[in-house]
N, C-alpha and C positions, 0 to 999 in steps of 0.2 A: 149879722155881718153883711156889709155892703158888697155889691157885685165887684167893686174895685178890690176890696180885700180878698175876696174869693179868687179873683184872677191872679193877684199877687201870690197867694198861698199856692195856687196851682202851678204857677211858674217856678216858685221856689222848690216845690217837690220835683218838678221836671229837671231843674238844675241839680238837685241832689241825686237823681237817678243817673244823670250824665256823669257826675263825679264818681259815683259808685262804679259805673262801667269803666271809667278811666283807671280807677284803682285796681279793678279786676283784670285789666289788660284787654278789655273789649274795645274794638275800634268803634269810633263814633261817626255819625253821618255828617255831611256838610251842613245840613240844617242845624244839627246839634252844635257844631262849631260856631255857626252864626248866632245861635242863642247864647253861647258863652261869651262871644264878642260883645253882643248887645248888653248882657248883664254886667260886663266889665266897663262899659262905656266906650268901647272901641268901634271904629267904623267898619262896615262890611268891606271886604276886599273888592276891588273893582274887577269884574270879570269881563274880558273883551267879548263883544258880540261877534260871532264868526261871520255873519252876513256883512256887517259894517267893516270888519277887517278885510274881507275880500274886496269890497268896494274901494276902500282906501288903497289897497295893493294895486288894483286895476288903474286907479287914477295915477298912482305913483309911476307905474309902468308906462302909461300913455304920455304923461307930461315929461318924464325923464327922457324918453326917446324922441320927443318932438323938438328938443332944443339943440 
């Protein structure tokens, strides 16, 4: 069995554990949600960077008040 096949089988087992947890009512982690999104071909949600958000808010305040 090739390394790629082993990786695929390992990921498939990981997904099966996630679905079992969901069926049992166990909360899954953000990483597990990301793995499900990846397996379904969905993009990862864009998470705002708090530092960049603060910078943009500062610029907005500066330039809004200067006009």
